[in-house]
Gaussian input, Z-matrix of N, CA and C with variables (Angstrom, degrees):
# hf/3-21g

backbone

0 1
 N
 C     1     B1
 C     2     B2     1     A1
 N     3     B3     2     A2     1     D1
 C     4     B4     3     A3     2     D2
 C     5     B5     4     A4     3     D3
 N     6     B6     5     A5     4     D4
 C     7     B7     6     A6     5     D5
 C     8     B8     7     A7     6     D6
 N     9     B9     8     A8     7     D7
 C    10    B10     9     A9     8     D8
 C    11    B11    10    A10     9     D9
 N    12    B12    11    A11    10    D10
 C    13    B13    12    A12    11    D11
 C    14    B14    13    A13    12    D12
 N    15    B15    14    A14    13    D13
 C    16    B16    15    A15    14    D14
 C    17    B17    16    A16    15    D15
 N    18    B18    17    A17    16    D16
 C    19    B19    18    A18    17    D17
 C    20    B20    19    A19    18    D18
 N    21    B21    20    A20    19    D19
 C    22    B22    21    A21    20    D20
 C    23    B23    22    A22    21    D21
 N    24    B24    23    A23    22    D22
 C    25    B25    24    A24    23    D23
 C    26    B26    25    A25    24    D24
 N    27    B27    26    A26    25    D25
 C    28    B28    27    A27    26    D26
 C    29    B29    28    A28    27    D27
 N    30    B30    29    A29    28    D28
 C    31    B31    30    A30    29    D29
 C    32    B32    31    A31    30    D30
 N    33    B33    32    A32    31    D31
 C    34    B34    33    A33    32    D32
 C    35    B35    34    A34    33    D33
 N    36    B36    35    A35    34    D34
 C    37    B37    36    A36    35    D35
 C    38    B38    37    A37    36    D36
 N    39    B39    38    A38    37    D37
 C    40    B40    39    A39    38    D38
 C    41    B41    40    A40    39    D39
 N    42    B42    41    A41    40    D40
 C    43    B43    42    A42    41    D41
 C    44    B44    43    A43    42    D42
 N    45    B45    44    A44    43    D43
 C    46    B46    45    A45    44    D44
 C    47    B47    46    A46    45    D45
 N    48    B48    47    A47    46    D46
 C    49    B49    48    A48    47    D47
 C    50    B50    49    A49    48    D48
 N    51    B51    50    A50    49    D49
 C    52    B52    51    A51    50    D50
 C    53    B53    52    A52    51    D51
 N    54    B54    53    A53    52    D52
 C    55    B55    54    A54    53    D53
 C    56    B56    55    A55    54    D54
 N    57    B57    56    A56    55    D55
 C    58    B58    57    A57    56    D56
 C    59    B59    58    A58    57    D57
 N    60    B60    59    A59    58    D58
 C    61    B61    60    A60    59    D59
 C    62    B62    61    A61    60    D60
 N    63    B63    62    A62    61    D61
 C    64    B64    63    A63    62    D62
 C    65    B65    64    A64    63    D63
 N    66    B66    65    A65    64    D64
 C    67    B67    66    A66    65    D65
 C    68    B68    67    A67    66    D66
 N    69    B69    68    A68    67    D67
 C    70    B70    69    A69    68    D68
 C    71    B71    70    A70    69    D69
 N    72    B72    71    A71    70    D70
 C    73    B73    72    A72    71    D71
 C    74    B74    73    A73    72    D72
 N    75    B75    74    A74    73    D73
 C    76    B76    75    A75    74    D74
 C    77    B77    76    A76    75    D75
 N    78    B78    77    A77    76    D76
 C    79    B79    78    A78    77    D77
 C    80    B80    79    A79    78    D78
 N    81    B81    80    A80    79    D79
 C    82    B82    81    A81    80    D80
 C    83    B83    82    A82    81    D81
 N    84    B84    83    A83    82    D82
 C    85    B85    84    A84    83    D83
 C    86    B86    85    A85    84    D84
 N    87    B87    86    A86    85    D85
 C    88    B88    87    A87    86    D86
 C    89    B89    88    A88    87    D87
 N    90    B90    89    A89    88    D88
 C    91    B91    90    A90    89    D89
 C    92    B92    91    A91    90    D90
 N    93    B93    92    A92    91    D91
 C    94    B94    93    A93    92    D92
 C    95    B95    94    A94    93    D93
 N    96    B96    95    A95    94    D94
 C    97    B97    96    A96    95    D95
 C    98    B98    97    A97    96    D96
 N    99    B99    98    A98    97    D97
 C   100   B100    99    A99    98    D98
 C   101   B101   100   A100    99    D99
 N   102   B102   101   A101   100   D100
 C   103   B103   102   A102   101   D101
 C   104   B104   103   A103   102   D102
 N   105   B105   104   A104   103   D103
 C   106   B106   105   A105   104   D104
 C   107   B107   106   A106   105   D105
 N   108   B108   107   A107   106   D106
 C   109   B109   108   A108   107   D107
 C   110   B110   109   A109   108   D108
 N   111   B111   110   A110   109   D109
 C   112   B112   111   A111   110   D110
 C   113   B113   112   A112   111   D111
 N   114   B114   113   A113   112   D112
 C   115   B115   114   A114   113   D113
 C   116   B116   115   A115   114   D114
 N   117   B117   116   A116   115   D115
 C   118   B118   117   A117   116   D116
 C   119   B119   118   A118   117   D117
 N   120   B120   119   A119   118   D118
 C   121   B121   120   A120   119   D119
 C   122   B122   121   A121   120   D120
 N   123   B123   122   A122   121   D121
 C   124   B124   123   A123   122   D122
 C   125   B125   124   A124   123   D123
 N   126   B126   125   A125   124   D124
 C   127   B127   126   A126   125   D125
 C   128   B128   127   A127   126   D126
 N   129   B129   128   A128   127   D127
 C   130   B130   129   A129   128   D128
 C   131   B131   130   A130   129   D129
 N   132   B132   131   A131   130   D130
 C   133   B133   132   A132   131   D131
 C   134   B134   133   A133   132   D132
 N   135   B135   134   A134   133   D133
 C   136   B136   135   A135   134   D134
 C   137   B137   136   A136   135   D135
 N   138   B138   137   A137   136   D136
 C   139   B139   138   A138   137   D137
 C   140   B140   139   A139   138   D138
 N   141   B141   140   A140   139   D139
 C   142   B142   141   A141   140   D140
 C   143   B143   142   A142   141   D141
 N   144   B144   143   A143   142   D142
 C   145   B145   144   A144   143   D143
 C   146   B146   145   A145   144   D144
 N   147   B147   146   A146   145   D145
 C   148   B148   147   A147   146   D146
 C   149   B149   148   A148   147   D147
 N   150   B150   149   A149   148   D148
 C   151   B151   150   A150   149   D149
 C   152   B152   151   A151   150   D150
 N   153   B153   152   A152   151   D151
 C   154   B154   153   A153   152   D152
 C   155   B155   154   A154   153   D153
 N   156   B156   155   A155   154   D154
 C   157   B157   156   A156   155   D155
 C   158   B158   157   A157   156   D156
 N   159   B159   158   A158   157   D157
 C   160   B160   159   A159   158   D158
 C   161   B161   160   A160   159   D159
 N   162   B162   161   A161   160   D160
 C   163   B163   162   A162   161   D161
 C   164   B164   163   A163   162   D162
 N   165   B165   164   A164   163   D163
 C   166   B166   165   A165   164   D164
 C   167   B167   166   A166   165   D165
 N   168   B168   167   A167   166   D166
 C   169   B169   168   A168   167   D167
 C   170   B170   169   A169   168   D168
 N   171   B171   170   A170   169   D169
 C   172   B172   171   A171   170   D170
 C   173   B173   172   A172   171   D171
 N   174   B174   173   A173   172   D172
 C   175   B175   174   A174   173   D173
 C   176   B176   175   A175   174   D174
 N   177   B177   176   A176   175   D175
 C   178   B178   177   A177   176   D176
 C   179   B179   178   A178   177   D177
 N   180   B180   179   A179   178   D178
 C   181   B181   180   A180   179   D179
 C   182   B182   181   A181   180   D180
 N   183   B183   182   A182   181   D181
 C   184   B184   183   A183   182   D182
 C   185   B185   184   A184   183   D183
 N   186   B186   185   A185   184   D184
 C   187   B187   186   A186   185   D185
 C   188   B188   187   A187   186   D186
 N   189   B189   188   A188   187   D187
 C   190   B190   189   A189   188   D188
 C   191   B191   190   A190   189   D189
 N   192   B192   191   A191   190   D190
 C   193   B193   192   A192   191   D191
 C   194   B194   193   A193   192   D192
 N   195   B195   194   A194   193   D193
 C   196   B196   195   A195   194   D194
 C   197   B197   196   A196   195   D195
 N   198   B198   197   A197   196   D196
 C   199   B199   198   A198   197   D197
 C   200   B200   199   A199   198   D198
 N   201   B201   200   A200   199   D199
 C   202   B202   201   A201   200   D200
 C   203   B203   202   A202   201   D201
 N   204   B204   203   A203   202   D202
 C   205   B205   204   A204   203   D203
 C   206   B206   205   A205   204   D204
 N   207   B207   206   A206   205   D205
 C   208   B208   207   A207   206   D206
 C   209   B209   208   A208   207   D207
 N   210   B210   209   A209   208   D208
 C   211   B211   210   A210   209   D209
 C   212   B212   211   A211   210   D210
 N   213   B213   212   A212   211   D211
 C   214   B214   213   A213   212   D212
 C   215   B215   214   A214   213   D213
 N   216   B216   215   A215   214   D214
 C   217   B217   216   A216   215   D215
 C   218   B218   217   A217   216   D216
 N   219   B219   218   A218   217   D217
 C   220   B220   219   A219   218   D218
 C   221   B221   220   A220   219   D219
 N   222   B222   221   A221   220   D220
 C   223   B223   222   A222   221   D221
 C   224   B224   223   A223   222   D222
 N   225   B225   224   A224   223   D223
 C   226   B226   225   A225   224   D224
 C   227   B227   226   A226   225   D225
 N   228   B228   227   A227   226   D226
 C   229   B229   228   A228   227   D227
 C   230   B230   229   A229   228   D228
 N   231   B231   230   A230   229   D229
 C   232   B232   231   A231   230   D230
 C   233   B233   232   A232   231   D231
 N   234   B234   233   A233   232   D232
 C   235   B235   234   A234   233   D233
 C   236   B236   235   A235   234   D234
 N   237   B237   236   A236   235   D235
 C   238   B238   237   A237   236   D236
 C   239   B239   238   A238   237   D237
 N   240   B240   239   A239   238   D238
 C   241   B241   240   A240   239   D239
 C   242   B242   241   A241   240   D240
 N   243   B243   242   A242   241   D241
 C   244   B244   243   A243   242   D242
 C   245   B245   244   A244   243   D243
 N   246   B246   245   A245   244   D244
 C   247   B247   246   A246   245   D245
 C   248   B248   247   A247   246   D246
 N   249   B249   248   A248   247   D247
 C   250   B250   249   A249   248   D248
 C   251   B251   250   A250   249   D249
 N   252   B252   251   A251   250   D250
 C   253   B253   252   A252   251   D251
 C   254   B254   253   A253   252   D252
 N   255   B255   254   A254   253   D253
 C   256   B256   255   A255   254   D254
 C   257   B257   256   A256   255   D255
 N   258   B258   257   A257   256   D256
 C   259   B259   258   A258   257   D257
 C   260   B260   259   A259   258   D258
 N   261   B261   260   A260   259   D259
 C   262   B262   261   A261   260   D260
 C   263   B263   262   A262   261   D261
 N   264   B264   263   A263   262   D262
 C   265   B265   264   A264   263   D263
 C   266   B266   265   A265   264   D264

   B1=1.5375
   B2=1.3323
   B3=1.4204
   B4=1.3881
   B5=1.6107
   B6=1.3734
   B7=1.5939
   B8=1.6012
   B9=1.1476
   B10=1.5411
   B11=1.5145
   B12=1.3835
   B13=1.4641
   B14=1.5209
   B15=1.3969
   B16=1.3211
   B17=1.5426
   B18=1.3989
   B19=1.5126
   B20=1.4588
   B21=1.2942
   B22=1.5227
   B23=1.5188
   B24=1.3364
   B25=1.3688
   B26=1.5965
   B27=1.2652
   B28=1.3728
   B29=1.5600
   B30=1.3618
   B31=1.4307
   B32=1.5735
   B33=1.2903
   B34=1.5217
   B35=1.6500
   B36=1.2294
   B37=1.5618
   B38=1.5611
   B39=1.2369
   B40=1.3694
   B41=1.5454
   B42=1.3150
   B43=1.4160
   B44=1.4886
   B45=1.3865
   B46=1.4280
   B47=1.4895
   B48=1.2806
   B49=1.2889
   B50=1.5611
   B51=1.4659
   B52=1.3952
   B53=1.4762
   B54=1.2920
   B55=1.3785
   B56=1.4398
   B57=1.2854
   B58=1.4863
   B59=1.5297
   B60=1.4157
   B61=1.5635
   B62=1.5353
   B63=1.2810
   B64=1.4504
   B65=1.5795
   B66=1.3688
   B67=1.4538
   B68=1.4553
   B69=1.3624
   B70=1.4499
   B71=1.4681
   B72=1.4540
   B73=1.4673
   B74=1.5577
   B75=1.2748
   B76=1.4644
   B77=1.5376
   B78=1.3385
   B79=1.5290
   B80=1.5948
   B81=1.2391
   B82=1.4512
   B83=1.5230
   B84=1.2967
   B85=1.4679
   B86=1.5466
   B87=1.3685
   B88=1.4714
   B89=1.4617
   B90=1.3257
   B91=1.5347
   B92=1.4973
   B93=1.4853
   B94=1.4471
   B95=1.4940
   B96=1.3415
   B97=1.3757
   B98=1.5334
   B99=1.2985
   B100=1.4476
   B101=1.5329
   B102=1.2707
   B103=1.5150
   B104=1.5189
   B105=1.2002
   B106=1.5339
   B107=1.4898
   B108=1.3466
   B109=1.4752
   B110=1.4590
   B111=1.3509
   B112=1.5170
   B113=1.6365
   B114=1.3467
   B115=1.4214
   B116=1.5040
   B117=1.2473
   B118=1.4521
   B119=1.4710
   B120=1.3501
   B121=1.4323
   B122=1.5286
   B123=1.3508
   B124=1.5183
   B125=1.3824
   B126=1.2812
   B127=1.5922
   B128=1.4892
   B129=1.3210
   B130=1.5134
   B131=1.4681
   B132=1.2758
   B133=1.5406
   B134=1.5597
   B135=1.3202
   B136=1.3990
   B137=1.4431
   B138=1.3532
   B139=1.5706
   B140=1.5899
   B141=1.2352
   B142=1.4519
   B143=1.4518
   B144=1.3556
   B145=1.5486
   B146=1.4544
   B147=1.3501
   B148=1.4644
   B149=1.4339
   B150=1.4090
   B151=1.3800
   B152=1.5382
   B153=1.2916
   B154=1.4802
   B155=1.4909
   B156=1.5529
   B157=1.4701
   B158=1.4565
   B159=1.4418
   B160=1.4614
   B161=1.6156
   B162=1.2246
   B163=1.5527
   B164=1.4271
   B165=1.3403
   B166=1.4130
   B167=1.5382
   B168=1.3193
   B169=1.4538
   B170=1.5241
   B171=1.4155
   B172=1.4488
   B173=1.5527
   B174=1.3151
   B175=1.5230
   B176=1.4905
   B177=1.2650
   B178=1.5038
   B179=1.5683
   B180=1.3405
   B181=1.4112
   B182=1.5987
   B183=1.3214
   B184=1.4063
   B185=1.5179
   B186=1.3079
   B187=1.5164
   B188=1.5201
   B189=1.2062
   B190=1.4553
   B191=1.5725
   B192=1.3557
   B193=1.5190
   B194=1.5152
   B195=1.3822
   B196=1.5605
   B197=1.3109
   B198=1.3737
   B199=1.3905
   B200=1.5615
   B201=1.2957
   B202=1.4283
   B203=1.6365
   B204=1.3801
   B205=1.4194
   B206=1.5991
   B207=1.2336
   B208=1.4421
   B209=1.5872
   B210=1.2606
   B211=1.4936
   B212=1.4671
   B213=1.4131
   B214=1.3485
   B215=1.5347
   B216=1.4131
   B217=1.4767
   B218=1.5435
   B219=1.2436
   B220=1.4802
   B221=1.5592
   B222=1.2832
   B223=1.4499
   B224=1.4995
   B225=1.3721
   B226=1.5251
   B227=1.4734
   B228=1.3756
   B229=1.5362
   B230=1.5125
   B231=1.4525
   B232=1.4945
   B233=1.5195
   B234=1.2896
   B235=1.4515
   B236=1.4835
   B237=1.3557
   B238=1.5281
   B239=1.5367
   B240=1.3838
   B241=1.4161
   B242=1.5578
   B243=1.3958
   B244=1.4497
   B245=1.5043
   B246=1.3830
   B247=1.3784
   B248=1.5580
   B249=1.3553
   B250=1.4983
   B251=1.5075
   B252=1.3909
   B253=1.4993
   B254=1.4348
   B255=1.3887
   B256=1.3334
   B257=1.5371
   B258=1.2679
   B259=1.4832
   B260=1.4986
   B261=1.4258
   B262=1.2784
   B263=1.5315
   B264=1.2719
   B265=1.4657
   B266=1.4827
   A1=111.26
   A2=117.31
   A3=118.84
   A4=105.48
   A5=108.51
   A6=117.71
   A7=104.68
   A8=109.92
   A9=117.28
   A10=105.82
   A11=115.01
   A12=123.17
   A13=104.62
   A14=114.67
   A15=122.33
   A16=109.23
   A17=119.97
   A18=123.26
   A19=114.66
   A20=116.02
   A21=129.02
   A22=108.42
   A23=116.64
   A24=119.55
   A25=113.43
   A26=116.46
   A27=122.53
   A28=116.99
   A29=113.63
   A30=117.53
   A31=110.25
   A32=111.39
   A33=118.21
   A34=104.28
   A35=110.63
   A36=120.57
   A37=104.38
   A38=120.29
   A39=124.06
   A40=116.87
   A41=115.94
   A42=121.01
   A43=106.91
   A44=116.70
   A45=123.57
   A46=117.00
   A47=125.16
   A48=124.73
   A49=116.87
   A50=110.03
   A51=117.05
   A52=116.14
   A53=123.86
   A54=131.14
   A55=113.61
   A56=116.22
   A57=124.91
   A58=105.14
   A59=113.79
   A60=117.13
   A61=103.67
   A62=112.42
   A63=120.81
   A64=108.44
   A65=117.32
   A66=119.83
   A67=108.86
   A68=111.53
   A69=116.81
   A70=113.70
   A71=110.82
   A72=117.86
   A73=109.21
   A74=119.61
   A75=123.03
   A76=106.06
   A77=113.45
   A78=119.24
   A79=105.94
   A80=119.95
   A81=116.73
   A82=113.10
   A83=117.91
   A84=122.70
   A85=114.50
   A86=114.02
   A87=115.62
   A88=109.96
   A89=111.81
   A90=119.48
   A91=115.73
   A92=113.96
   A93=121.24
   A94=109.26
   A95=124.45
   A96=122.01
   A97=112.65
   A98=117.02
   A99=121.93
   A100=116.36
   A101=115.06
   A102=125.70
   A103=110.21
   A104=121.61
   A105=120.99
   A106=111.66
   A107=114.07
   A108=122.36
   A109=115.56
   A110=116.51
   A111=115.93
   A112=102.01
   A113=116.04
   A114=124.62
   A115=109.98
   A116=128.92
   A117=128.31
   A118=110.80
   A119=112.93
   A120=120.47
   A121=114.91
   A122=120.72
   A123=115.24
   A124=114.43
   A125=113.89
   A126=120.20
   A127=111.85
   A128=117.25
   A129=124.65
   A130=109.41
   A131=123.80
   A132=123.32
   A133=111.18
   A134=116.84
   A135=118.35
   A136=108.07
   A137=121.35
   A138=120.74
   A139=98.16
   A140=119.26
   A141=127.32
   A142=106.87
   A143=115.46
   A144=122.46
   A145=106.21
   A146=120.21
   A147=126.78
   A148=112.09
   A149=123.10
   A150=124.73
   A151=112.44
   A152=116.33
   A153=119.18
   A154=110.33
   A155=115.41
   A156=114.46
   A157=111.27
   A158=111.11
   A159=114.90
   A160=104.46
   A161=113.49
   A162=120.03
   A163=110.15
   A164=115.82
   A165=120.83
   A166=113.73
   A167=115.87
   A168=121.42
   A169=118.44
   A170=108.59
   A171=118.56
   A172=115.37
   A173=110.53
   A174=121.57
   A175=106.58
   A176=119.92
   A177=126.06
   A178=109.33
   A179=115.75
   A180=118.97
   A181=110.98
   A182=115.19
   A183=119.36
   A184=111.36
   A185=117.80
   A186=117.94
   A187=115.82
   A188=124.10
   A189=130.57
   A190=104.17
   A191=114.27
   A192=119.68
   A193=109.53
   A194=102.30
   A195=122.85
   A196=112.47
   A197=118.75
   A198=124.23
   A199=116.80
   A200=117.66
   A201=124.74
   A202=107.75
   A203=116.90
   A204=113.90
   A205=108.34
   A206=116.57
   A207=123.27
   A208=107.59
   A209=114.75
   A210=117.36
   A211=109.50
   A212=114.60
   A213=128.09
   A214=106.50
   A215=117.19
   A216=119.10
   A217=108.01
   A218=122.23
   A219=126.80
   A220=106.14
   A221=124.34
   A222=126.73
   A223=110.29
   A224=115.74
   A225=115.05
   A226=110.12
   A227=118.96
   A228=117.66
   A229=103.66
   A230=108.10
   A231=112.08
   A232=119.14
   A233=119.54
   A234=119.04
   A235=110.64
   A236=116.49
   A237=117.20
   A238=109.24
   A239=113.05
   A240=118.51
   A241=103.75
   A242=120.80
   A243=119.27
   A244=110.58
   A245=120.68
   A246=121.26
   A247=99.16
   A248=115.76
   A249=123.04
   A250=108.84
   A251=116.00
   A252=120.48
   A253=106.11
   A254=113.90
   A255=126.34
   A256=112.10
   A257=123.28
   A258=125.68
   A259=112.77
   A260=123.40
   A261=125.86
   A262=118.93
   A263=118.40
   A264=128.18
   A265=105.73
   D1=143.43
   D2=-178.63
   D3=-84.66
   D4=170.61
   D5=179.09
   D6=-77.61
   D7=149.71
   D8=175.08
   D9=-95.89
   D10=158.22
   D11=-175.86
   D12=-121.90
   D13=147.05
   D14=174.13
   D15=-98.15
   D16=135.29
   D17=-0.67
   D18=-81.41
   D19=148.87
   D20=178.69
   D21=-96.69
   D22=120.01
   D23=-178.31
   D24=-110.55
   D25=136.47
   D26=178.58
   D27=177.10
   D28=-157.73
   D29=-174.17
   D30=-115.06
   D31=137.33
   D32=-172.48
   D33=-69.46
   D34=133.61
   D35=-179.90
   D36=-104.92
   D37=-46.44
   D38=177.43
   D39=-155.02
   D40=158.74
   D41=-178.49
   D42=-135.33
   D43=135.78
   D44=166.97
   D45=-120.10
   D46=-174.65
   D47=179.28
   D48=-58.40
   D49=-30.97
   D50=-176.13
   D51=-130.28
   D52=12.80
   D53=-176.04
   D54=-151.37
   D55=160.72
   D56=173.48
   D57=-142.49
   D58=135.61
   D59=175.08
   D60=-109.46
   D61=136.92
   D62=-175.23
   D63=-131.19
   D64=128.74
   D65=171.28
   D66=-94.14
   D67=131.96
   D68=-175.69
   D69=-67.86
   D70=146.77
   D71=178.55
   D72=-64.16
   D73=148.87
   D74=170.87
   D75=-60.90
   D76=120.69
   D77=164.02
   D78=89.67
   D79=-6.77
   D80=-179.20
   D81=-94.07
   D82=-17.05
   D83=-175.68
   D84=-114.35
   D85=16.12
   D86=-178.28
   D87=61.96
   D88=-131.18
   D89=-174.05
   D90=-65.97
   D91=-8.08
   D92=-176.31
   D93=-95.91
   D94=8.37
   D95=-173.03
   D96=-58.13
   D97=137.42
   D98=-178.05
   D99=73.02
   D100=10.75
   D101=175.83
   D102=-81.58
   D103=129.70
   D104=169.43
   D105=-96.65
   D106=129.44
   D107=178.48
   D108=-119.33
   D109=135.25
   D110=-175.16
   D111=-99.12
   D112=127.80
   D113=-179.79
   D114=-101.17
   D115=126.71
   D116=160.74
   D117=-73.31
   D118=138.65
   D119=-178.79
   D120=-98.55
   D121=108.28
   D122=173.60
   D123=-69.68
   D124=151.20
   D125=-177.24
   D126=-51.49
   D127=-40.87
   D128=-177.48
   D129=-79.47
   D130=-5.28
   D131=-177.16
   D132=-56.28
   D133=148.44
   D134=178.16
   D135=-100.15
   D136=143.92
   D137=175.43
   D138=-124.88
   D139=125.16
   D140=-173.65
   D141=-125.25
   D142=128.81
   D143=176.24
   D144=-128.35
   D145=121.51
   D146=-178.76
   D147=53.19
   D148=32.50
   D149=175.10
   D150=91.86
   D151=-0.69
   D152=-177.87
   D153=-120.46
   D154=137.19
   D155=177.53
   D156=-65.28
   D157=140.82
   D158=172.79
   D159=-142.34
   D160=-165.88
   D161=-174.89
   D162=-106.09
   D163=153.54
   D164=-179.80
   D165=-55.54
   D166=-32.37
   D167=175.31
   D168=-60.54
   D169=-17.19
   D170=-177.32
   D171=-81.57
   D172=-11.22
   D173=177.53
   D174=-74.84
   D175=143.52
   D176=-177.10
   D177=-126.67
   D178=149.75
   D179=171.46
   D180=-55.94
   D181=131.51
   D182=178.19
   D183=101.39
   D184=-21.64
   D185=176.30
   D186=-56.05
   D187=136.39
   D188=178.83
   D189=-86.39
   D190=119.00
   D191=179.92
   D192=-130.56
   D193=162.31
   D194=165.57
   D195=-115.26
   D196=119.32
   D197=-177.57
   D198=-110.76
   D199=114.38
   D200=-179.19
   D201=-91.99
   D202=127.97
   D203=-169.57
   D204=-151.40
   D205=169.34
   D206=173.07
   D207=-140.91
   D208=161.49
   D209=176.28
   D210=-132.07
   D211=130.73
   D212=-177.14
   D213=-69.24
   D214=145.60
   D215=173.95
   D216=-60.28
   D217=136.41
   D218=172.08
   D219=88.72
   D220=-1.69
   D221=-179.64
   D222=-115.13
   D223=140.72
   D224=177.79
   D225=-101.28
   D226=-0.37
   D227=-171.96
   D228=-107.18
   D229=116.06
   D230=172.09
   D231=-54.45
   D232=144.66
   D233=177.08
   D234=-114.88
   D235=129.81
   D236=-169.40
   D237=-89.50
   D238=143.17
   D239=176.20
   D240=-108.73
   D241=-27.17
   D242=179.06
   D243=-152.57
   D244=143.62
   D245=177.70
   D246=-131.60
   D247=120.32
   D248=-178.92
   D249=-110.81
   D250=135.90
   D251=170.88
   D252=-136.35
   D253=148.12
   D254=177.89
   D255=68.20
   D256=-146.29
   D257=-169.83
   D258=-57.49
   D259=-23.93
   D260=178.90
   D261=-79.79
   D262=0.49
   D263=-178.82
   D264=-62.46

């Protein structure tokens, strides 16, 4: 599998209290099109819907999002700094 790049764009597949899984949009992630990635959500991560701050629980399956993230050395799980949906993308 190829490396993913930030921001990662796609559709929300699932949301938990501390993570969000996103399936990449066709053609937006290059070789990773159609790939589903689970992102850990840092406590300080921003969630933005239509330009306004909201909570992770406000994301819904099927939302189109842009995920800005980083990966710590030695960790394979990307950590989100911001998830944008709607006008705030």
